[in-house]
Chimera marker file (.cmm) of the C-alpha trace (Angstrom):
<marker_set name="trace">
<marker id="1" x="-19.938" y="-10.042" z="1.649" r="1" g="1" b="0" radius="0.5"/>
<marker id="2" x="-17.236" y="-7.577" z="2.730" r="1" g="1" b="0" radius="0.5"/>
<marker id="3" x="-15.019" y="-8.504" z="5.636" r="1" g="1" b="0" radius="0.5"/>
<marker id="4" x="-14.666" y="-6.619" z="8.869" r="1" g="1" b="0" radius="0.5"/>
<marker id="5" x="-12.175" y="-3.717" z="8.931" r="1" g="1" b="0" radius="0.5"/>
<marker id="6" x="-9.680" y="-5.943" z="10.796" r="1" g="1" b="0" radius="0.5"/>
<marker id="7" x="-9.976" y="-8.676" z="8.153" r="1" g="1" b="0" radius="0.5"/>
<marker id="8" x="-9.539" y="-6.141" z="5.353" r="1" g="1" b="0" radius="0.5"/>
<marker id="9" x="-6.462" y="-4.624" z="7.020" r="1" g="1" b="0" radius="0.5"/>
<marker id="10" x="-4.948" y="-8.113" z="7.263" r="1" g="1" b="0" radius="0.5"/>
<marker id="11" x="-5.359" y="-8.735" z="3.528" r="1" g="1" b="0" radius="0.5"/>
<marker id="12" x="-3.888" y="-5.427" z="2.327" r="1" g="1" b="0" radius="0.5"/>
<marker id="13" x="-0.265" y="-6.240" z="3.267" r="1" g="1" b="0" radius="0.5"/>
<marker id="14" x="-0.640" y="-9.672" z="1.631" r="1" g="1" b="0" radius="0.5"/>
<marker id="15" x="-2.039" y="-8.020" z="-1.513" r="1" g="1" b="0" radius="0.5"/>
<marker id="16" x="0.873" y="-5.553" z="-1.599" r="1" g="1" b="0" radius="0.5"/>
<marker id="17" x="3.382" y="-8.393" z="-1.182" r="1" g="1" b="0" radius="0.5"/>
<marker id="18" x="1.780" y="-10.200" z="-4.113" r="1" g="1" b="0" radius="0.5"/>
<marker id="19" x="2.028" y="-7.032" z="-6.223" r="1" g="1" b="0" radius="0.5"/>
<marker id="20" x="5.667" y="-6.590" z="-5.204" r="1" g="1" b="0" radius="0.5"/>
<marker id="21" x="6.407" y="-10.212" z="-6.139" r="1" g="1" b="0" radius="0.5"/>
<marker id="22" x="4.896" y="-9.509" z="-9.561" r="1" g="1" b="0" radius="0.5"/>
<marker id="23" x="7.217" y="-6.476" z="-9.959" r="1" g="1" b="0" radius="0.5"/>
<marker id="24" x="4.360" y="-3.961" z="-9.824" r="1" g="1" b="0" radius="0.5"/>
<marker id="25" x="5.688" y="-0.450" z="-9.174" r="1" g="1" b="0" radius="0.5"/>
<marker id="26" x="4.735" y="0.630" z="-5.639" r="1" g="1" b="0" radius="0.5"/>
<marker id="27" x="5.419" y="4.222" z="-4.615" r="1" g="1" b="0" radius="0.5"/>
<marker id="28" x="7.815" y="4.709" z="-1.719" r="1" g="1" b="0" radius="0.5"/>
<marker id="29" x="5.713" y="7.374" z="-0.044" r="1" g="1" b="0" radius="0.5"/>
<marker id="30" x="2.486" y="7.519" z="1.944" r="1" g="1" b="0" radius="0.5"/>
<marker id="31" x="-0.433" y="9.612" z="0.657" r="1" g="1" b="0" radius="0.5"/>
<marker id="32" x="-2.842" y="11.291" z="3.091" r="1" g="1" b="0" radius="0.5"/>
<marker id="33" x="-6.393" y="10.898" z="1.797" r="1" g="1" b="0" radius="0.5"/>
<marker id="34" x="-8.145" y="12.557" z="4.775" r="1" g="1" b="0" radius="0.5"/>
<marker id="35" x="-7.739" y="12.768" z="8.569" r="1" g="1" b="0" radius="0.5"/>
<marker id="36" x="-8.383" y="9.052" z="9.098" r="1" g="1" b="0" radius="0.5"/>
<marker id="37" x="-7.130" y="7.543" z="5.844" r="1" g="1" b="0" radius="0.5"/>
<marker id="38" x="-3.593" y="7.030" z="4.590" r="1" g="1" b="0" radius="0.5"/>
<marker id="39" x="-2.708" y="5.150" z="1.416" r="1" g="1" b="0" radius="0.5"/>
<marker id="40" x="0.082" y="3.338" z="-0.354" r="1" g="1" b="0" radius="0.5"/>
<marker id="41" x="-0.195" y="3.900" z="-4.077" r="1" g="1" b="0" radius="0.5"/>
<marker id="42" x="1.417" y="2.577" z="-7.190" r="1" g="1" b="0" radius="0.5"/>
<marker id="43" x="0.919" y="1.882" z="-10.866" r="1" g="1" b="0" radius="0.5"/>
<marker id="44" x="-1.193" y="-0.912" z="-12.266" r="1" g="1" b="0" radius="0.5"/>
<marker id="45" x="-1.353" y="-1.850" z="-15.916" r="1" g="1" b="0" radius="0.5"/>
<marker id="46" x="-5.069" y="-1.225" z="-16.433" r="1" g="1" b="0" radius="0.5"/>
<marker id="47" x="-5.605" y="2.057" z="-14.554" r="1" g="1" b="0" radius="0.5"/>
<marker id="48" x="-2.166" y="3.568" z="-14.198" r="1" g="1" b="0" radius="0.5"/>
<marker id="49" x="-1.621" y="5.319" z="-10.834" r="1" g="1" b="0" radius="0.5"/>
<marker id="50" x="-3.979" y="3.861" z="-8.202" r="1" g="1" b="0" radius="0.5"/>
<marker id="51" x="-4.439" y="3.463" z="-4.447" r="1" g="1" b="0" radius="0.5"/>
<marker id="52" x="-3.224" y="-0.047" z="-3.616" r="1" g="1" b="0" radius="0.5"/>
<marker id="53" x="-4.032" y="-0.113" z="0.106" r="1" g="1" b="0" radius="0.5"/>
<marker id="54" x="-5.634" y="2.150" z="2.713" r="1" g="1" b="0" radius="0.5"/>
<marker id="55" x="-4.800" y="2.411" z="6.415" r="1" g="1" b="0" radius="0.5"/>
<marker id="56" x="-6.218" y="4.223" z="9.440" r="1" g="1" b="0" radius="0.5"/>
<marker id="57" x="-2.904" y="5.779" z="10.433" r="1" g="1" b="0" radius="0.5"/>
<marker id="58" x="0.289" y="6.896" z="8.769" r="1" g="1" b="0" radius="0.5"/>
<marker id="59" x="2.247" y="4.582" z="11.101" r="1" g="1" b="0" radius="0.5"/>
<marker id="60" x="0.287" y="1.536" z="9.911" r="1" g="1" b="0" radius="0.5"/>
<marker id="61" x="0.935" y="2.431" z="6.279" r="1" g="1" b="0" radius="0.5"/>
<marker id="62" x="4.634" y="3.103" z="6.960" r="1" g="1" b="0" radius="0.5"/>
<marker id="63" x="5.039" y="-0.236" z="8.767" r="1" g="1" b="0" radius="0.5"/>
<marker id="64" x="3.559" y="-2.144" z="5.838" r="1" g="1" b="0" radius="0.5"/>
<marker id="65" x="5.599" y="-0.174" z="3.285" r="1" g="1" b="0" radius="0.5"/>
<marker id="66" x="8.777" y="-0.761" z="5.279" r="1" g="1" b="0" radius="0.5"/>
<marker id="67" x="8.169" y="-4.530" z="5.200" r="1" g="1" b="0" radius="0.5"/>
<marker id="68" x="7.790" y="-4.743" z="1.429" r="1" g="1" b="0" radius="0.5"/>
<marker id="69" x="10.800" y="-5.885" z="-0.587" r="1" g="1" b="0" radius="0.5"/>
<marker id="70" x="13.039" y="-2.864" z="-1.273" r="1" g="1" b="0" radius="0.5"/>
<marker id="71" x="12.997" y="-3.544" z="-5.006" r="1" g="1" b="0" radius="0.5"/>
<marker id="72" x="9.221" y="-3.084" z="-5.186" r="1" g="1" b="0" radius="0.5"/>
<marker id="73" x="9.219" y="0.609" z="-4.323" r="1" g="1" b="0" radius="0.5"/>
<marker id="74" x="11.287" y="3.737" z="-4.617" r="1" g="1" b="0" radius="0.5"/>
<marker id="75" x="14.007" y="3.953" z="-1.980" r="1" g="1" b="0" radius="0.5"/>
<marker id="76" x="13.523" y="7.705" z="-1.483" r="1" g="1" b="0" radius="0.5"/>
<marker id="77" x="10.614" y="8.040" z="0.898" r="1" g="1" b="0" radius="0.5"/>
<marker id="78" x="8.716" y="11.061" z="2.158" r="1" g="1" b="0" radius="0.5"/>
<link id1="1" id2="2" r="1" g="1" b="0" radius="0.2"/>
<link id1="2" id2="3" r="1" g="1" b="0" radius="0.2"/>
<link id1="3" id2="4" r="1" g="1" b="0" radius="0.2"/>
<link id1="4" id2="5" r="1" g="1" b="0" radius="0.2"/>
<link id1="5" id2="6" r="1" g="1" b="0" radius="0.2"/>
<link id1="6" id2="7" r="1" g="1" b="0" radius="0.2"/>
<link id1="7" id2="8" r="1" g="1" b="0" radius="0.2"/>
<link id1="8" id2="9" r="1" g="1" b="0" radius="0.2"/>
<link id1="9" id2="10" r="1" g="1" b="0" radius="0.2"/>
<link id1="10" id2="11" r="1" g="1" b="0" radius="0.2"/>
<link id1="11" id2="12" r="1" g="1" b="0" radius="0.2"/>
<link id1="12" id2="13" r="1" g="1" b="0" radius="0.2"/>
<link id1="13" id2="14" r="1" g="1" b="0" radius="0.2"/>
<link id1="14" id2="15" r="1" g="1" b="0" radius="0.2"/>
<link id1="15" id2="16" r="1" g="1" b="0" radius="0.2"/>
<link id1="16" id2="17" r="1" g="1" b="0" radius="0.2"/>
<link id1="17" id2="18" r="1" g="1" b="0" radius="0.2"/>
<link id1="18" id2="19" r="1" g="1" b="0" radius="0.2"/>
<link id1="19" id2="20" r="1" g="1" b="0" radius="0.2"/>
<link id1="20" id2="21" r="1" g="1" b="0" radius="0.2"/>
<link id1="21" id2="22" r="1" g="1" b="0" radius="0.2"/>
<link id1="22" id2="23" r="1" g="1" b="0" radius="0.2"/>
<link id1="23" id2="24" r="1" g="1" b="0" radius="0.2"/>
<link id1="24" id2="25" r="1" g="1" b="0" radius="0.2"/>
<link id1="25" id2="26" r="1" g="1" b="0" radius="0.2"/>
<link id1="26" id2="27" r="1" g="1" b="0" radius="0.2"/>
<link id1="27" id2="28" r="1" g="1" b="0" radius="0.2"/>
<link id1="28" id2="29" r="1" g="1" b="0" radius="0.2"/>
<link id1="29" id2="30" r="1" g="1" b="0" radius="0.2"/>
<link id1="30" id2="31" r="1" g="1" b="0" radius="0.2"/>
<link id1="31" id2="32" r="1" g="1" b="0" radius="0.2"/>
<link id1="32" id2="33" r="1" g="1" b="0" radius="0.2"/>
<link id1="33" id2="34" r="1" g="1" b="0" radius="0.2"/>
<link id1="34" id2="35" r="1" g="1" b="0" radius="0.2"/>
<link id1="35" id2="36" r="1" g="1" b="0" radius="0.2"/>
<link id1="36" id2="37" r="1" g="1" b="0" radius="0.2"/>
<link id1="37" id2="38" r="1" g="1" b="0" radius="0.2"/>
<link id1="38" id2="39" r="1" g="1" b="0" radius="0.2"/>
<link id1="39" id2="40" r="1" g="1" b="0" radius="0.2"/>
<link id1="40" id2="41" r="1" g="1" b="0" radius="0.2"/>
<link id1="41" id2="42" r="1" g="1" b="0" radius="0.2"/>
<link id1="42" id2="43" r="1" g="1" b="0" radius="0.2"/>
<link id1="43" id2="44" r="1" g="1" b="0" radius="0.2"/>
<link id1="44" id2="45" r="1" g="1" b="0" radius="0.2"/>
<link id1="45" id2="46" r="1" g="1" b="0" radius="0.2"/>
<link id1="46" id2="47" r="1" g="1" b="0" radius="0.2"/>
<link id1="47" id2="48" r="1" g="1" b="0" radius="0.2"/>
<link id1="48" id2="49" r="1" g="1" b="0" radius="0.2"/>
<link id1="49" id2="50" r="1" g="1" b="0" radius="0.2"/>
<link id1="50" id2="51" r="1" g="1" b="0" radius="0.2"/>
<link id1="51" id2="52" r="1" g="1" b="0" radius="0.2"/>
<link id1="52" id2="53" r="1" g="1" b="0" radius="0.2"/>
<link id1="53" id2="54" r="1" g="1" b="0" radius="0.2"/>
<link id1="54" id2="55" r="1" g="1" b="0" radius="0.2"/>
<link id1="55" id2="56" r="1" g="1" b="0" radius="0.2"/>
<link id1="56" id2="57" r="1" g="1" b="0" radius="0.2"/>
<link id1="57" id2="58" r="1" g="1" b="0" radius="0.2"/>
<link id1="58" id2="59" r="1" g="1" b="0" radius="0.2"/>
<link id1="59" id2="60" r="1" g="1" b="0" radius="0.2"/>
<link id1="60" id2="61" r="1" g="1" b="0" radius="0.2"/>
<link id1="61" id2="62" r="1" g="1" b="0" radius="0.2"/>
<link id1="62" id2="63" r="1" g="1" b="0" radius="0.2"/>
<link id1="63" id2="64" r="1" g="1" b="0" radius="0.2"/>
<link id1="64" id2="65" r="1" g="1" b="0" radius="0.2"/>
<link id1="65" id2="66" r="1" g="1" b="0" radius="0.2"/>
<link id1="66" id2="67" r="1" g="1" b="0" radius="0.2"/>
<link id1="67" id2="68" r="1" g="1" b="0" radius="0.2"/>
<link id1="68" id2="69" r="1" g="1" b="0" radius="0.2"/>
<link id1="69" id2="70" r="1" g="1" b="0" radius="0.2"/>
<link id1="70" id2="71" r="1" g="1" b="0" radius="0.2"/>
<link id1="71" id2="72" r="1" g="1" b="0" radius="0.2"/>
<link id1="72" id2="73" r="1" g="1" b="0" radius="0.2"/>
<link id1="73" id2="74" r="1" g="1" b="0" radius="0.2"/>
<link id1="74" id2="75" r="1" g="1" b="0" radius="0.2"/>
<link id1="75" id2="76" r="1" g="1" b="0" radius="0.2"/>
<link id1="76" id2="77" r="1" g="1" b="0" radius="0.2"/>
<link id1="77" id2="78" r="1" g="1" b="0" radius="0.2"/>
</marker_set>
């Protein structure tokens, strides 16, 4: 059963941290999907470039990206 939006938002930063710890390439920019959806994307071995986490605002996405280890994503950000 899917979690509530708040529960899902809590797990996305943890998931990204786990990817970063596994040296998965995470892009250093934020992608706008639509007016209410912003994403952090990166590369995964099976699918290549993929959305790794979605957020309601650009600020939320930026905050999470800024808290990831610097080595996990490109240092030049948009």
